[in-house]
C-alpha positions as CSV (number, residue, x, y, z in Angstrom):
1,M,-44.0,50.7,-42.1
2,D,-43.0,54.1,-42.9
3,L,-39.6,55.6,-43.2
4,L,-39.7,57.0,-39.6
5,D,-40.5,53.7,-38.0
6,V,-37.7,52.1,-40.1
7,W,-35.2,54.8,-38.6
8,N,-36.4,54.3,-35.2
9,H,-36.0,50.6,-35.4
10,I,-32.4,51.0,-36.8
11,D,-31.5,53.6,-34.0
12,V,-32.7,51.2,-31.2
13,R,-30.7,48.4,-32.7
14,A,-27.7,50.5,-33.4
15,A,-28.0,51.7,-29.7
16,L,-28.0,48.1,-28.4
17,I,-25.1,47.0,-30.6
18,G,-23.1,50.1,-29.7
19,F,-23.7,49.7,-25.9
20,V,-22.6,46.1,-26.0
21,L,-19.5,46.9,-28.1
22,F,-18.7,49.7,-25.6
23,V,-18.8,47.3,-22.7
24,F,-16.7,44.7,-24.4
25,L,-14.0,47.2,-25.5
26,F,-14.1,48.6,-22.0
27,W,-13.7,45.3,-20.3
28,V,-10.8,44.5,-22.8
29,L,-8.9,47.7,-22.7
30,R,-9.0,48.0,-19.0
31,R,-7.5,44.3,-18.6
32,P,-3.9,44.7,-17.3
33,R,-1.3,43.6,-19.9
34,N,0.8,40.5,-19.6
35,L,-1.3,38.7,-17.2
36,P,-1.0,34.9,-16.9
37,P,-2.8,33.2,-19.8
38,G,-6.3,31.9,-19.2
39,P,-9.8,31.4,-20.7
40,W,-11.9,34.3,-21.7
41,G,-15.0,34.8,-19.8
42,W,-18.0,37.0,-20.1
43,P,-18.1,40.7,-19.6
44,L,-18.8,41.5,-15.8
45,L,-19.4,37.9,-15.1
46,G,-16.0,36.4,-16.2
47,Y,-15.5,32.8,-15.8
48,L,-18.3,32.4,-13.3
49,P,-21.1,30.7,-15.9
50,Q,-18.5,28.1,-16.8
51,L,-17.6,27.3,-13.2
52,A,-21.4,27.2,-12.3
53,R,-21.9,24.6,-15.2
54,T,-19.1,22.3,-13.9
55,K,-20.6,18.9,-12.9
56,G,-17.7,17.4,-11.2
57,P,-15.4,18.7,-8.4
58,I,-14.2,22.2,-9.3
59,H,-10.7,21.3,-8.3
60,E,-10.6,18.7,-10.9
61,A,-12.1,20.9,-13.7
62,L,-9.5,23.6,-12.8
63,V,-6.7,21.0,-13.5
64,E,-8.0,20.8,-17.1
65,L,-7.1,24.5,-17.4
66,S,-3.4,23.8,-16.6
67,H,-3.3,21.3,-19.6
68,K,-4.0,24.2,-22.0
69,Y,-2.7,27.3,-20.2
70,G,0.1,25.9,-17.9
71,S,0.8,26.1,-14.2
72,V,-0.1,29.8,-13.7
73,V,-3.6,30.6,-15.1
74,S,-5.6,33.7,-14.6
75,F,-9.5,34.5,-15.2
76,S,-12.1,36.9,-13.7
77,V,-15.0,35.8,-11.5
78,A,-17.5,38.7,-11.0
79,N,-15.0,41.3,-11.9
80,Q,-12.5,39.8,-9.6
81,L,-9.1,38.7,-11.0
82,V,-8.2,35.1,-10.0
83,V,-4.7,33.6,-10.5
84,L,-4.7,30.0,-10.2
85,L,-1.5,28.0,-9.3
86,Q,-1.4,24.3,-10.1
87,D,2.1,23.3,-9.6
88,Y,4.2,22.8,-6.4
89,D,7.2,24.6,-7.5
90,V,5.2,27.6,-8.6
91,M,3.2,27.7,-5.3
92,K,6.6,27.4,-3.3
93,E,7.9,30.4,-5.2
94,A,4.7,32.4,-4.9
95,F,4.0,32.0,-1.4
96,A,7.6,32.9,-0.4
97,Q,6.8,36.4,-1.8
98,Y,5.6,39.2,0.8
99,E,3.5,40.5,-2.1
100,L,1.6,37.3,-2.5
101,S,1.0,36.8,1.3
102,G,-2.0,38.9,1.9
103,R,-5.4,37.5,2.5
104,P,-8.7,38.9,0.9
105,R,-11.4,40.2,3.1
106,F,-14.2,37.9,4.4
107,E,-16.7,40.3,2.6
108,I,-19.9,38.8,4.2
109,S,-18.4,38.4,7.5
110,Q,-17.7,42.1,7.4
111,I,-21.3,42.9,7.4
112,T,-21.8,41.3,10.8
113,L,-18.6,42.0,12.6
114,P,-16.0,44.5,10.8
115,G,-12.4,43.4,11.5
116,Y,-10.2,40.5,11.0
117,G,-8.4,37.8,12.6
118,V,-5.0,35.9,12.3
119,L,-6.3,33.9,9.4
120,S,-7.8,37.0,7.5
121,A,-5.4,39.8,8.4
122,S,-2.9,41.0,5.9
123,G,0.3,43.2,6.3
124,Q,1.4,44.5,9.7
125,P,-1.9,43.2,11.5
126,W,-1.2,39.7,10.3
127,V,2.5,40.0,11.5
128,E,1.3,41.1,14.9
129,L,-1.6,38.6,15.3
130,R,0.5,35.5,14.0
131,R,3.5,36.5,16.1
132,F,1.3,36.5,19.2
133,A,-0.5,33.4,18.3
134,V,2.7,31.3,17.6
135,K,4.2,32.6,20.9
136,T,1.1,32.0,22.9
137,L,0.5,28.3,21.4
138,R,4.0,27.4,22.2
139,S,3.8,28.8,25.8
140,L,0.5,26.6,26.3
141,G,2.7,23.5,25.1
142,V,0.9,22.8,21.9
143,G,3.0,20.7,19.7
144,K,4.9,19.5,22.7
145,S,4.7,16.4,24.8
146,S,3.4,18.5,27.6
147,F,0.2,19.1,25.7
148,E,-0.3,15.3,25.0
149,E,-2.4,15.0,28.3
150,H,-5.2,17.3,26.9
151,I,-5.6,15.2,23.9
152,T,-5.4,11.8,25.6
153,T,-7.9,13.0,28.0
154,E,-10.3,13.9,25.2
155,I,-9.8,10.6,23.2
156,K,-10.8,8.6,26.4
157,Y,-14.2,10.5,26.3
158,L,-14.4,9.9,22.8
159,M,-13.7,6.2,23.1
160,E,-16.4,6.1,26.0
161,E,-18.9,7.4,23.7
162,I,-17.9,4.8,20.8
163,R,-18.2,2.0,23.3
164,K,-21.8,3.0,24.1
165,T,-22.7,1.8,20.5
166,N,-21.9,-1.9,21.6
167,G,-20.6,-2.5,18.2
168,K,-23.8,-1.3,16.4
169,T,-24.1,1.0,13.6
170,L,-22.4,4.6,14.2
171,N,-22.0,7.8,12.0
172,P,-18.6,8.8,13.4
173,R,-19.0,12.5,12.1
174,H,-20.4,13.9,15.3
175,V,-18.4,12.0,17.9
176,V,-15.2,13.0,16.1
177,E,-16.2,16.5,15.8
178,N,-17.1,16.6,19.6
179,A,-13.6,15.4,20.4
180,V,-11.4,17.6,18.0
181,S,-13.6,20.7,18.9
182,N,-13.1,20.1,22.6
183,V,-9.2,20.2,22.2
184,I,-9.5,23.6,20.6
185,C,-11.8,24.5,23.6
186,S,-8.9,23.5,25.9
187,V,-6.6,25.6,24.2
188,V,-8.7,28.8,23.7
189,F,-10.8,28.6,26.9
190,G,-8.9,26.4,29.3
191,R,-11.7,23.8,29.6
192,R,-13.6,21.1,27.8
193,F,-17.4,20.6,27.5
194,E,-19.6,17.8,27.8
195,Y,-20.9,16.6,24.5
196,T,-24.5,17.1,25.6
197,D,-23.8,21.0,26.6
198,S,-26.2,23.0,24.7
199,R,-23.9,26.0,23.8
200,F,-21.2,23.4,22.6
201,K,-23.6,21.5,20.4
202,R,-24.7,24.8,19.0
203,L,-21.3,25.9,18.2
204,L,-20.6,22.6,16.1
205,E,-24.0,23.1,14.3
206,I,-23.2,26.6,13.2
207,L,-19.5,25.6,12.2
208,N,-21.2,22.7,10.1
209,E,-23.6,25.1,8.5
210,L,-21.2,27.8,7.8
211,F,-18.9,25.3,5.9
212,E,-21.8,24.1,3.9
213,L,-22.8,27.6,3.0
214,I,-19.6,29.0,1.8
215,G,-18.9,26.1,-0.9
216,A,-15.9,25.3,-2.8
217,G,-13.1,27.7,-2.6
218,G,-15.1,30.1,-0.5
219,V,-16.0,32.2,-3.7
220,I,-19.1,33.8,-1.9
221,Q,-16.9,35.1,0.9
222,F,-13.9,36.5,-0.9
223,V,-15.7,38.2,-4.3
224,P,-16.9,41.7,-3.1
225,I,-19.9,41.8,-5.4
226,F,-21.7,39.0,-3.5
227,A,-21.8,41.0,-0.1
228,K,-23.6,43.7,-2.1
229,M,-26.4,41.1,-3.1
230,R,-28.0,40.7,0.1
231,F,-31.4,39.9,-1.5
232,L,-29.8,36.5,-2.6
233,P,-31.1,33.8,-0.1
234,L,-27.9,32.2,0.3
235,V,-26.2,35.5,1.4
236,K,-29.1,36.2,3.8
237,Q,-28.6,32.8,5.4
238,L,-24.8,33.3,5.5
239,I,-25.2,36.6,7.2
240,H,-27.7,35.1,9.7
241,T,-25.3,32.0,10.5
242,N,-22.2,34.5,11.0
243,L,-24.4,36.3,13.5
244,S,-25.1,33.1,15.3
245,F,-21.5,32.1,15.4
246,D,-20.4,35.6,16.7
247,E,-23.0,35.2,19.5
248,V,-22.0,31.8,20.5
249,L,-18.3,32.7,20.7
250,Y,-19.2,35.7,22.8
251,Q,-21.3,33.6,25.1
252,L,-18.4,31.0,25.5
253,L,-15.9,33.9,26.2
254,Y,-18.3,35.4,28.8
255,N,-18.7,32.1,30.4
256,R,-15.1,31.6,30.5
257,N,-14.4,35.1,32.1
258,G,-17.1,34.3,34.6
259,Q,-15.6,31.0,35.8
260,Q,-12.1,31.9,35.9
261,G,-12.4,35.7,37.0
262,D,-10.5,38.6,35.7
263,V,-7.0,38.1,34.1
264,D,-4.2,38.2,36.6
265,F,-1.5,40.3,35.0
266,N,1.1,39.1,37.2
267,E,0.8,35.5,36.2
268,N,1.0,33.5,32.9
269,P,-2.3,33.0,31.4
270,R,-3.7,29.5,31.4
271,D,-5.4,29.6,28.0
272,F,-5.4,31.6,24.5
273,A,-8.2,33.9,25.5
274,G,-6.5,34.9,28.8
275,A,-3.3,35.6,27.0
276,F,-4.9,37.6,24.4
277,I,-6.9,39.9,26.8
278,K,-3.6,40.4,28.8
279,E,-1.7,41.2,25.7
280,M,-4.5,43.6,24.5
281,C,-4.7,45.3,27.8
282,D,-1.0,45.6,28.5
283,K,-0.4,47.4,25.1
284,E,-3.4,49.8,25.7
285,N,-2.1,50.7,29.2
286,Q,1.4,51.3,27.7
287,G,-0.1,53.5,24.9
288,V,1.3,51.0,22.3
289,Q,-0.2,50.9,18.9
290,T,-1.7,47.6,18.4
291,Y,-3.9,45.6,16.1
292,M,-5.1,43.3,19.0
293,T,-8.7,44.6,19.6
294,P,-12.0,43.0,20.7
295,S,-13.1,42.3,17.2
296,S,-9.7,40.7,16.1
297,M,-9.8,38.6,19.3
298,Q,-13.3,37.3,18.3
299,Y,-12.2,36.7,14.5
300,T,-9.1,34.8,15.9
301,F,-11.0,32.7,18.2
302,G,-13.3,31.8,15.1
303,D,-10.3,31.1,13.0
304,L,-9.0,28.6,15.6
305,F,-12.3,26.9,15.9
306,G,-13.4,27.0,12.2
307,A,-10.1,25.9,10.8
308,G,-9.1,23.5,13.8
309,T,-12.4,21.6,14.1
310,E,-13.2,21.0,10.5
311,T,-10.0,20.1,8.9
312,T,-8.8,17.6,11.5
313,S,-12.1,15.9,12.2
314,T,-12.5,15.5,8.5
315,T,-9.1,14.0,8.1
316,L,-10.0,11.6,10.9
317,R,-13.1,10.7,9.3
318,W,-11.2,10.0,6.0
319,A,-8.9,7.9,8.1
320,L,-11.7,5.7,9.5
321,L,-13.4,5.2,6.0
322,F,-10.1,4.2,4.5
323,M,-9.5,1.6,7.3
324,V,-12.8,0.2,6.7
325,G,-12.4,0.3,2.9
326,Y,-8.8,-1.3,3.2
327,P,-9.3,-3.8,5.9
328,E,-5.7,-5.4,5.2
329,I,-4.1,-2.1,5.9
330,Q,-6.0,-1.5,9.1
331,S,-4.8,-5.0,10.2
332,Q,-1.2,-4.0,9.5
333,V,-1.7,-0.7,11.3
334,Q,-3.1,-2.7,14.5
335,K,-0.2,-5.1,14.1
336,E,2.4,-2.4,14.3
337,I,0.8,-0.7,17.2
338,D,0.5,-3.8,19.0
339,S,4.1,-4.8,18.6
340,V,5.3,-1.3,19.8
341,V,2.9,-0.4,22.4
342,G,1.3,-3.8,23.6
343,R,-2.2,-4.2,24.9
344,N,-1.8,-2.8,28.5
345,R,-1.5,0.8,27.6
346,L,-2.7,3.6,25.0
347,P,-0.2,4.8,22.4
348,R,1.7,7.7,23.4
349,L,3.6,10.4,21.6
350,S,7.1,9.0,22.4
351,D,6.1,5.8,20.3
352,K,5.8,7.8,17.1
353,S,9.3,7.2,15.9
354,E,8.7,3.5,15.9
355,L,5.3,3.6,14.1
356,A,6.5,4.2,10.6
357,Y,3.7,2.4,8.9
358,V,1.0,4.3,10.9
359,E,2.7,7.4,9.9
360,A,2.8,6.5,6.4
361,V,-0.9,5.7,6.5
362,L,-1.7,9.0,7.9
363,S,0.4,10.7,5.3
364,E,-1.7,8.8,2.5
365,V,-4.8,9.8,4.1
366,Q,-3.8,13.4,4.0
367,R,-2.8,13.2,0.5
368,M,-6.0,11.4,-0.8
369,G,-8.4,13.1,1.4
370,D,-6.9,16.4,0.4
371,I,-9.1,18.4,2.8
372,V,-8.6,21.7,1.6
373,S,-8.4,21.3,-2.2
374,L,-8.2,24.9,-3.2
375,G,-6.3,26.0,0.0
376,V,-7.5,29.2,1.6
377,P,-7.1,32.2,-1.0
378,H,-4.2,34.7,-0.7
379,K,-4.3,38.1,-2.0
380,C,-1.7,40.3,-4.0
381,I,-1.1,43.3,-1.7
382,E,1.3,45.0,-4.0
383,D,1.9,44.5,-7.9
384,T,4.5,41.9,-8.6
385,T,5.6,39.4,-11.0
386,L,5.6,35.5,-11.1
387,R,7.2,33.5,-13.6
388,G,7.4,36.7,-15.8
389,Y,3.7,37.5,-15.6
390,H,2.3,40.5,-14.1
391,I,0.2,40.0,-11.0
392,P,-1.7,43.1,-10.2
393,K,-2.5,44.3,-6.6
394,G,-5.9,43.0,-5.5
395,S,-5.6,39.7,-7.3
396,L,-7.0,36.6,-5.6
397,I,-4.2,33.9,-5.5
398,V,-5.8,30.4,-5.4
399,A,-3.6,27.2,-5.2
400,N,-5.1,24.0,-6.4
401,M,-3.6,21.5,-3.8
402,W,-5.5,18.7,-5.4
403,S,-3.4,18.9,-8.5
404,V,-0.2,18.7,-6.4
405,H,-1.4,15.8,-4.3
406,H,-2.7,13.9,-7.5
407,D,0.2,14.7,-9.9
408,P,0.7,11.1,-11.6
409,V,4.4,12.3,-12.1
410,E,4.9,12.6,-8.3
411,W,2.4,9.9,-7.3
412,P,2.0,7.1,-9.7
413,N,-1.6,5.8,-9.9
414,P,-2.7,8.8,-7.7
415,S,-6.1,7.5,-7.1
416,E,-5.0,4.4,-5.3
417,F,-4.6,4.3,-1.5
418,R,-1.1,3.2,-1.0
419,P,0.7,4.0,2.1
420,E,4.0,2.4,0.8
421,R,4.6,5.8,-1.1
422,F,5.9,7.1,2.2
423,L,8.2,4.1,3.1
424,D,11.8,3.3,1.9
425,D,12.9,-0.2,1.1
426,E,13.8,-0.8,4.7
427,G,10.2,0.2,5.8
428,K,11.4,3.7,7.2
429,L,9.4,6.7,6.9
430,V,10.1,9.0,3.9
431,R,9.2,12.7,4.1
432,R,7.8,13.8,0.8
433,D,8.1,17.7,0.2
434,K,5.0,17.8,-2.2
435,L,2.7,16.5,0.5
436,I,1.5,19.9,1.7
437,P,-2.0,19.4,3.6
438,F,-1.1,22.5,5.8
439,G,-0.1,24.9,2.9
440,I,3.2,26.1,2.1
441,G,5.2,29.4,2.4
442,R,4.8,32.3,4.8
443,R,1.1,31.5,5.6
444,V,1.4,27.8,6.4
445,C,-1.3,26.7,8.6
446,L,-0.8,28.1,12.2
447,G,-2.3,25.0,13.8
448,E,-0.2,22.6,12.1
449,H,1.6,21.1,15.1
450,L,-1.6,21.0,17.0
451,A,-3.3,19.0,14.1
452,R,-0.5,16.5,13.7
453,M,-0.6,15.7,17.5
454,E,-4.4,15.3,17.3
455,L,-4.4,13.0,14.1
456,Y,-1.6,10.8,15.4
457,I,-2.8,10.3,19.0
458,M,-6.6,10.0,18.1
459,F,-5.9,7.7,15.1
460,T,-3.4,5.3,17.0
461,C,-5.6,5.1,20.0
462,L,-8.9,4.3,18.2
463,A,-7.1,1.6,16.0
464,H,-5.6,0.3,19.3
465,Q,-9.0,0.0,21.0
466,F,-11.3,-0.7,18.0
467,H,-11.5,-2.8,14.8
468,F,-13.6,-0.9,12.3
469,Q,-15.8,-2.6,9.8
470,T,-18.9,-2.0,7.7
471,P,-22.4,-2.8,8.9
472,E,-23.9,-6.1,8.2
473,G,-25.4,-6.2,4.7
474,A,-23.7,-3.0,3.6
475,G,-22.6,-2.6,0.1
476,L,-19.2,-1.7,-1.1
477,V,-17.5,1.1,0.7
478,S,-17.8,4.4,-1.2
479,F,-15.3,7.1,-1.2
480,E,-17.7,9.6,-2.5
481,A,-16.7,13.3,-1.2
482,L,-19.0,16.2,-0.6
483,Q,-18.0,19.3,-2.5
484,G,-17.7,22.1,0.0
485,I,-15.0,24.4,1.1
486,T,-13.6,21.3,2.6
487,H,-13.2,18.0,0.7
488,A,-15.3,15.7,3.3
489,P,-16.5,12.2,2.9
490,A,-20.1,11.8,2.1
491,P,-21.9,10.6,5.3
492,F,-21.2,6.9,6.0
493,E,-21.8,4.6,9.0
494,I,-19.3,1.9,10.4
495,C,-19.4,-0.6,13.4
496,A,-16.6,-0.2,15.9
497,I,-15.8,-3.6,17.5
498,P,-13.8,-3.3,20.8
499,R,-10.6,-5.2,20.2
500,D,-10.5,-6.7,23.8
501,N,-13.6,-8.7,23.0
């Protein structure tokens, strides 16, 4: 090797070292000061490689960070700063702030349909859409006793489907999803669908596919770089599924308009879709600036179906699984319902105040099921501070709800299913502030009142009419969960034995 070759070799090595050093220093120096503490990650990739190597549930792995760094942790994921909250008090403080009440863009959804709905909007668009949605849902009776009939009607169809099994093996996922989604249909489109309706079945298939594709925490939707990597099979599939979802929602709206005709602007609309169309047209005719547009209508419908169907149906499946796994608790639930309701009618909303043990069981189901373990991410829309730390504009704010619901200080032996946590010494229901299945703060779940009604009415009616048990010869009940954007039970089978037999 002559001298020239040696120098060439040294120059290449020096150039590579210099480039790596430049990237590292650029990454370090551009990092904002006084951020919350957190683990160091790779340049450009951040903490993503460590998250990818996590074997167990991500929400449990993230709890370990709080043991080292505290209740406010920061790290980068593919050049996106993430601030992780792992304590009830800090979540309450953070989500009371306007600056931390934004929502990140659904990056991949923007490819197929630019815009936002009530779930994904921030700032003034969110204020207008949420105000309209709250007012409209209230006017339709959601959360009130007047809406009870819609849910009771649907539970009768659900129980009829279950009776068709004649006590044989049943996977409850699809029948429960059918019932819950049909309640949303009655709100949005003013009608229910037969469980065999092809469009209705397609809607549920696409919803399931979307939740499976998005994955834990919805990282692929909320980190901008993934939307630019359309060559990835996962991104391609998600784009295709989003297109299919948009098409099905459009078909359902078109069908609704065809059946009910044009909106009568002199009458109160009978459903959410009619109310949205009326409000949108009224503001357009008056020349009022509005964020209520056809795309925000489409997104908002998707928000109601996506969040309303998946979370409530998953909670009900956990409830059935816990009843099978804890037959003595199921018996106590049925004993209380029978003593209050009797055997000659179905439970009603008016019975709720006398069913303290049932309410305690549902509360414990929500705590243990912990359906949205990492919540829906918030976005910092203006530079702010939290607990003395600088939170820069554009940061993703993620609340680890699992850490709150499994805090051994608040919930001794948190892995045990114990409804008594929510009862006092006299057997009366105790409300626990740190049970937050619907979130906390300014962006608490829009559909909380509807979800609570559905859970109560459907669970009490099913427990009143059926005894649930494991199929003959089945092994021990497993409470294994699937790790997606929702914390759902792994597929399971049960037998529903009519109690009147």
